[in-house]
C-alpha positions as a Markdown table, in Angstrom:
| # | Residue | x | y | z |
|---|---|---|---|---|
| 1 | Met | 140.8 | -35.4 | 129.6 |
| 2 | Lys | 138.8 | -35.7 | 126.5 |
| 3 | Leu | 139.5 | -33.2 | 123.8 |
| 4 | Leu | 137.3 | -32.5 | 120.8 |
| 5 | Phe | 139.3 | -30.9 | 118.0 |
| 6 | Asp | 137.4 | -28.4 | 115.9 |
| 7 | Gln | 137.5 | -28.5 | 112.1 |
| 8 | Asn | 140.1 | -25.8 | 112.0 |
| 9 | Leu | 142.7 | -28.2 | 113.5 |
| 10 | Ser | 144.2 | -31.3 | 112.0 |
| 11 | Pro | 142.6 | -34.7 | 112.7 |
| 12 | Lys | 146.2 | -36.0 | 113.1 |
| 13 | Leu | 146.3 | -34.4 | 116.5 |
| 14 | Val | 144.1 | -37.2 | 117.9 |
| 15 | Thr | 146.8 | -39.9 | 117.2 |
| 16 | Arg | 149.7 | -37.6 | 117.9 |
| 17 | Leu | 148.4 | -36.7 | 121.4 |
| 18 | Ile | 146.9 | -40.1 | 122.3 |
| 19 | Asp | 149.4 | -40.6 | 125.2 |
| 20 | Leu | 148.3 | -37.4 | 127.0 |
| 21 | Phe | 144.6 | -37.3 | 125.8 |
| 22 | Pro | 143.6 | -40.9 | 125.0 |
| 23 | Asp | 139.9 | -40.4 | 124.7 |
| 24 | Ser | 140.0 | -37.4 | 122.4 |
| 25 | Thr | 138.5 | -37.1 | 118.9 |
| 26 | His | 138.1 | -34.8 | 116.0 |
| 27 | Val | 134.8 | -33.4 | 114.7 |
| 28 | Gln | 135.4 | -35.3 | 111.4 |
| 29 | Tyr | 135.5 | -38.6 | 113.2 |
| 30 | Val | 132.1 | -38.1 | 114.9 |
| 31 | Gly | 130.4 | -36.8 | 111.7 |
| 32 | Leu | 130.3 | -33.2 | 112.9 |
| 33 | Asp | 132.8 | -31.6 | 110.5 |
| 34 | Thr | 130.2 | -29.5 | 108.7 |
| 35 | Ser | 128.0 | -28.9 | 111.8 |
| 36 | Ala | 127.2 | -25.4 | 113.1 |
| 37 | Asp | 128.9 | -24.3 | 116.4 |
| 38 | Pro | 125.8 | -24.8 | 118.5 |
| 39 | Ile | 125.7 | -28.5 | 117.5 |
| 40 | Leu | 129.4 | -28.9 | 118.4 |
| 41 | Trp | 128.8 | -27.1 | 121.7 |
| 42 | Arg | 126.0 | -29.5 | 122.6 |
| 43 | Tyr | 127.9 | -32.6 | 121.5 |
| 44 | Ala | 130.9 | -31.6 | 123.6 |
| 45 | Arg | 128.7 | -30.8 | 126.6 |
| 46 | Asp | 126.7 | -34.0 | 126.4 |
| 47 | Asn | 129.8 | -36.2 | 125.9 |
| 48 | Asp | 132.2 | -34.5 | 128.4 |
| 49 | Tyr | 134.6 | -33.1 | 125.9 |
| 50 | Ile | 136.8 | -30.0 | 126.1 |
| 51 | Ile | 136.5 | -28.1 | 122.8 |
| 52 | Val | 139.9 | -27.2 | 121.3 |
| 53 | Ser | 139.6 | -24.5 | 118.6 |
| 54 | Lys | 141.2 | -21.6 | 116.9 |
| 55 | Asp | 137.7 | -20.2 | 116.5 |
| 56 | Ala | 137.0 | -17.1 | 118.6 |
| 57 | Asp | 133.3 | -18.0 | 118.6 |
| 58 | Phe | 133.9 | -20.8 | 121.1 |
| 59 | Gly | 135.9 | -18.6 | 123.4 |
| 60 | Glu | 133.2 | -15.9 | 123.3 |
| 61 | Lys | 130.5 | -18.5 | 123.8 |
| 62 | Ser | 132.3 | -19.8 | 126.8 |
| 63 | Thr | 132.6 | -16.4 | 128.3 |
| 64 | Ile | 128.9 | -15.6 | 127.7 |
| 65 | His | 127.3 | -19.0 | 128.5 |
| 66 | Gly | 129.8 | -20.5 | 130.9 |
| 67 | His | 130.6 | -24.2 | 131.0 |
| 68 | Pro | 130.2 | -27.1 | 130.3 |
| 69 | Pro | 131.8 | -27.6 | 127.9 |
| 70 | Lys | 135.1 | -26.1 | 128.7 |
| 71 | Val | 137.1 | -24.6 | 125.9 |
| 72 | Ile | 140.8 | -24.3 | 124.9 |
| 73 | Trp | 141.1 | -21.4 | 122.5 |
| 74 | Leu | 144.3 | -21.4 | 120.5 |
| 75 | Arg | 145.1 | -17.9 | 119.4 |
| 76 | His | 148.1 | -18.8 | 117.3 |
| 77 | Gly | 147.0 | -17.9 | 113.8 |
| 78 | Asn | 148.0 | -20.3 | 111.1 |
| 79 | Ser | 150.0 | -22.8 | 113.1 |
| 80 | Ser | 151.2 | -26.1 | 111.8 |
| 81 | Thr | 150.0 | -29.3 | 113.3 |
| 82 | Asn | 153.4 | -29.7 | 114.9 |
| 83 | Ser | 153.1 | -26.3 | 116.5 |
| 84 | Val | 149.6 | -27.1 | 117.9 |
| 85 | Glu | 150.8 | -30.5 | 119.2 |
| 86 | Lys | 153.7 | -28.7 | 121.0 |
| 87 | Ile | 151.4 | -26.1 | 122.5 |
| 88 | Leu | 149.1 | -28.6 | 123.9 |
| 89 | Thr | 151.9 | -30.8 | 125.2 |
| 90 | Asp | 153.7 | -27.8 | 126.8 |
| 91 | His | 150.5 | -26.7 | 128.4 |
| 92 | Tyr | 149.4 | -30.0 | 129.7 |
| 93 | Ser | 149.5 | -28.9 | 133.3 |
| 94 | Asp | 147.4 | -25.8 | 132.4 |
| 95 | Ile | 144.9 | -28.1 | 130.8 |
| 96 | Gln | 144.8 | -30.3 | 133.9 |
| 97 | Thr | 144.1 | -27.1 | 135.9 |
| 98 | Leu | 141.3 | -26.2 | 133.6 |
| 99 | Val | 139.7 | -29.7 | 134.0 |
| 100 | Asn | 140.1 | -29.7 | 137.8 |
| 101 | Asn | 139.0 | -26.1 | 138.5 |
| 102 | Pro | 135.2 | -26.0 | 138.6 |
| 103 | Glu | 135.3 | -22.2 | 138.3 |
| 104 | Gln | 137.4 | -22.1 | 135.1 |
| 105 | Gly | 135.8 | -22.8 | 131.7 |
| 106 | Leu | 138.2 | -21.2 | 129.3 |
| 107 | Leu | 141.9 | -21.5 | 128.6 |
| 108 | Ile | 143.4 | -19.1 | 126.1 |
| 109 | Glu | 146.7 | -20.0 | 124.7 |
| 110 | Gly | 148.8 | -17.6 | 122.7 |
| 111 | Cys | 148.0 | -14.4 | 120.9 |
| 112 | Ala | 146.4 | -13.7 | 117.5 |
């Protein structure tokens, strides 16, 4: 499971979650930290990443356009990096289901 962390999440998540998501990266590490959402969307699609974001735009884009890429939309407001790490760790099985279910393209975690 390859996660692409959006700019609104800490790049530290890549190393903190390396045991569960070893091929993950952050938009900053691939030179996309100032890129528009459509560019991130294409990058994730073309490179088999799941987008992880707090940005409602990706959740909406997934609903409208389908997948790939798949999206994990974190609706937890201003959460710390520790909180986001715990959310993704606690919901590992849900993320596995997202990956393995060809009908599912969006996983929404939490409430705004």
